Chimera marker file (.cmm) of the C-alpha trace (Angstrom):
<marker_set name="trace">
<marker id="1" x="-26.646" y="-70.127" z="-30.761" r="1" g="1" b="0" radius="0.5"/>
<marker id="2" x="-29.003" y="-67.952" z="-28.889" r="1" g="1" b="0" radius="0.5"/>
<marker id="3" x="-27.943" y="-67.501" z="-25.268" r="1" g="1" b="0" radius="0.5"/>
<marker id="4" x="-31.185" y="-65.854" z="-24.201" r="1" g="1" b="0" radius="0.5"/>
<marker id="5" x="-33.096" y="-69.128" z="-24.193" r="1" g="1" b="0" radius="0.5"/>
<marker id="6" x="-34.501" y="-69.694" z="-20.729" r="1" g="1" b="0" radius="0.5"/>
<marker id="7" x="-34.126" y="-73.219" z="-19.430" r="1" g="1" b="0" radius="0.5"/>
<marker id="8" x="-37.082" y="-74.454" z="-17.458" r="1" g="1" b="0" radius="0.5"/>
<marker id="9" x="-36.583" y="-76.336" z="-14.291" r="1" g="1" b="0" radius="0.5"/>
<marker id="10" x="-38.159" y="-79.702" z="-13.745" r="1" g="1" b="0" radius="0.5"/>
<marker id="11" x="-40.669" y="-78.197" z="-11.292" r="1" g="1" b="0" radius="0.5"/>
<marker id="12" x="-41.793" y="-75.573" z="-13.843" r="1" g="1" b="0" radius="0.5"/>
<marker id="13" x="-42.386" y="-78.189" z="-16.512" r="1" g="1" b="0" radius="0.5"/>
<marker id="14" x="-44.309" y="-80.282" z="-13.978" r="1" g="1" b="0" radius="0.5"/>
<marker id="15" x="-46.495" y="-77.338" z="-13.044" r="1" g="1" b="0" radius="0.5"/>
<marker id="16" x="-47.304" y="-76.586" z="-16.691" r="1" g="1" b="0" radius="0.5"/>
<marker id="17" x="-48.170" y="-80.201" z="-17.282" r="1" g="1" b="0" radius="0.5"/>
<marker id="18" x="-50.493" y="-80.383" z="-14.264" r="1" g="1" b="0" radius="0.5"/>
<marker id="19" x="-52.214" y="-77.135" z="-15.328" r="1" g="1" b="0" radius="0.5"/>
<marker id="20" x="-52.939" y="-78.511" z="-18.744" r="1" g="1" b="0" radius="0.5"/>
<marker id="21" x="-54.245" y="-81.706" z="-17.169" r="1" g="1" b="0" radius="0.5"/>
<marker id="22" x="-56.621" y="-79.777" z="-14.927" r="1" g="1" b="0" radius="0.5"/>
<marker id="23" x="-57.940" y="-77.856" z="-17.964" r="1" g="1" b="0" radius="0.5"/>
<marker id="24" x="-58.680" y="-81.118" z="-19.817" r="1" g="1" b="0" radius="0.5"/>
<marker id="25" x="-60.388" y="-82.679" z="-16.819" r="1" g="1" b="0" radius="0.5"/>
<marker id="26" x="-62.875" y="-79.831" z="-16.519" r="1" g="1" b="0" radius="0.5"/>
<marker id="27" x="-64.002" y="-80.299" z="-20.130" r="1" g="1" b="0" radius="0.5"/>
<marker id="28" x="-64.212" y="-84.025" z="-19.678" r="1" g="1" b="0" radius="0.5"/>
<marker id="29" x="-66.221" y="-83.669" z="-16.455" r="1" g="1" b="0" radius="0.5"/>
<marker id="30" x="-69.098" y="-81.805" z="-18.076" r="1" g="1" b="0" radius="0.5"/>
<marker id="31" x="-69.836" y="-84.669" z="-20.504" r="1" g="1" b="0" radius="0.5"/>
<marker id="32" x="-69.440" y="-87.247" z="-17.729" r="1" g="1" b="0" radius="0.5"/>
<marker id="33" x="-71.934" y="-85.416" z="-15.475" r="1" g="1" b="0" radius="0.5"/>
<marker id="34" x="-74.477" y="-85.261" z="-18.256" r="1" g="1" b="0" radius="0.5"/>
<marker id="35" x="-74.135" y="-89.005" z="-18.964" r="1" g="1" b="0" radius="0.5"/>
<marker id="36" x="-74.443" y="-89.816" z="-15.241" r="1" g="1" b="0" radius="0.5"/>
<marker id="37" x="-77.534" y="-87.603" z="-14.917" r="1" g="1" b="0" radius="0.5"/>
<marker id="38" x="-79.184" y="-89.268" z="-17.917" r="1" g="1" b="0" radius="0.5"/>
<marker id="39" x="-78.536" y="-92.756" z="-16.440" r="1" g="1" b="0" radius="0.5"/>
<marker id="40" x="-80.165" y="-91.675" z="-13.145" r="1" g="1" b="0" radius="0.5"/>
<marker id="41" x="-83.255" y="-90.267" z="-14.926" r="1" g="1" b="0" radius="0.5"/>
<marker id="42" x="-83.515" y="-93.409" z="-16.986" r="1" g="1" b="0" radius="0.5"/>
<marker id="43" x="-83.597" y="-95.545" z="-13.825" r="1" g="1" b="0" radius="0.5"/>
<marker id="44" x="-86.233" y="-93.321" z="-12.285" r="1" g="1" b="0" radius="0.5"/>
<marker id="45" x="-88.418" y="-93.545" z="-15.362" r="1" g="1" b="0" radius="0.5"/>
<marker id="46" x="-88.146" y="-97.383" z="-15.379" r="1" g="1" b="0" radius="0.5"/>
<marker id="47" x="-89.161" y="-97.469" z="-11.667" r="1" g="1" b="0" radius="0.5"/>
<marker id="48" x="-92.152" y="-95.212" z="-12.298" r="1" g="1" b="0" radius="0.5"/>
<marker id="49" x="-93.282" y="-97.317" z="-15.263" r="1" g="1" b="0" radius="0.5"/>
<marker id="50" x="-93.145" y="-100.503" z="-13.091" r="1" g="1" b="0" radius="0.5"/>
<marker id="51" x="-95.247" y="-98.966" z="-10.350" r="1" g="1" b="0" radius="0.5"/>
<marker id="52" x="-98.126" y="-98.069" z="-12.636" r="1" g="1" b="0" radius="0.5"/>
<link id1="1" id2="2" r="1" g="1" b="0" radius="0.2"/>
<link id1="2" id2="3" r="1" g="1" b="0" radius="0.2"/>
<link id1="3" id2="4" r="1" g="1" b="0" radius="0.2"/>
<link id1="4" id2="5" r="1" g="1" b="0" radius="0.2"/>
<link id1="5" id2="6" r="1" g="1" b="0" radius="0.2"/>
<link id1="6" id2="7" r="1" g="1" b="0" radius="0.2"/>
<link id1="7" id2="8" r="1" g="1" b="0" radius="0.2"/>
<link id1="8" id2="9" r="1" g="1" b="0" radius="0.2"/>
<link id1="9" id2="10" r="1" g="1" b="0" radius="0.2"/>
<link id1="10" id2="11" r="1" g="1" b="0" radius="0.2"/>
<link id1="11" id2="12" r="1" g="1" b="0" radius="0.2"/>
<link id1="12" id2="13" r="1" g="1" b="0" radius="0.2"/>
<link id1="13" id2="14" r="1" g="1" b="0" radius="0.2"/>
<link id1="14" id2="15" r="1" g="1" b="0" radius="0.2"/>
<link id1="15" id2="16" r="1" g="1" b="0" radius="0.2"/>
<link id1="16" id2="17" r="1" g="1" b="0" radius="0.2"/>
<link id1="17" id2="18" r="1" g="1" b="0" radius="0.2"/>
<link id1="18" id2="19" r="1" g="1" b="0" radius="0.2"/>
<link id1="19" id2="20" r="1" g="1" b="0" radius="0.2"/>
<link id1="20" id2="21" r="1" g="1" b="0" radius="0.2"/>
<link id1="21" id2="22" r="1" g="1" b="0" radius="0.2"/>
<link id1="22" id2="23" r="1" g="1" b="0" radius="0.2"/>
<link id1="23" id2="24" r="1" g="1" b="0" radius="0.2"/>
<link id1="24" id2="25" r="1" g="1" b="0" radius="0.2"/>
<link id1="25" id2="26" r="1" g="1" b="0" radius="0.2"/>
<link id1="26" id2="27" r="1" g="1" b="0" radius="0.2"/>
<link id1="27" id2="28" r="1" g="1" b="0" radius="0.2"/>
<link id1="28" id2="29" r="1" g="1" b="0" radius="0.2"/>
<link id1="29" id2="30" r="1" g="1" b="0" radius="0.2"/>
<link id1="30" id2="31" r="1" g="1" b="0" radius="0.2"/>
<link id1="31" id2="32" r="1" g="1" b="0" radius="0.2"/>
<link id1="32" id2="33" r="1" g="1" b="0" radius="0.2"/>
<link id1="33" id2="34" r="1" g="1" b="0" radius="0.2"/>
<link id1="34" id2="35" r="1" g="1" b="0" radius="0.2"/>
<link id1="35" id2="36" r="1" g="1" b="0" radius="0.2"/>
<link id1="36" id2="37" r="1" g="1" b="0" radius="0.2"/>
<link id1="37" id2="38" r="1" g="1" b="0" radius="0.2"/>
<link id1="38" id2="39" r="1" g="1" b="0" radius="0.2"/>
<link id1="39" id2="40" r="1" g="1" b="0" radius="0.2"/>
<link id1="40" id2="41" r="1" g="1" b="0" radius="0.2"/>
<link id1="41" id2="42" r="1" g="1" b="0" radius="0.2"/>
<link id1="42" id2="43" r="1" g="1" b="0" radius="0.2"/>
<link id1="43" id2="44" r="1" g="1" b="0" radius="0.2"/>
<link id1="44" id2="45" r="1" g="1" b="0" radius="0.2"/>
<link id1="45" id2="46" r="1" g="1" b="0" radius="0.2"/>
<link id1="46" id2="47" r="1" g="1" b="0" radius="0.2"/>
<link id1="47" id2="48" r="1" g="1" b="0" radius="0.2"/>
<link id1="48" id2="49" r="1" g="1" b="0" radius="0.2"/>
<link id1="49" id2="50" r="1" g="1" b="0" radius="0.2"/>
<link id1="50" id2="51" r="1" g="1" b="0" radius="0.2"/>
<link id1="51" id2="52" r="1" g="1" b="0" radius="0.2"/>
</marker_set>
């Protein structure tokens, strides 16, 4: 066997996992913001049409 294999501590594995999670969240957030923005504009358009 290879004795040079570095064993990771539980904390190191946890930090890597959290880092990956943060990276995924940022990508998800962009799509969510766009959807949210479109919903707000849609509501504003409906209100404007009702006032005319």
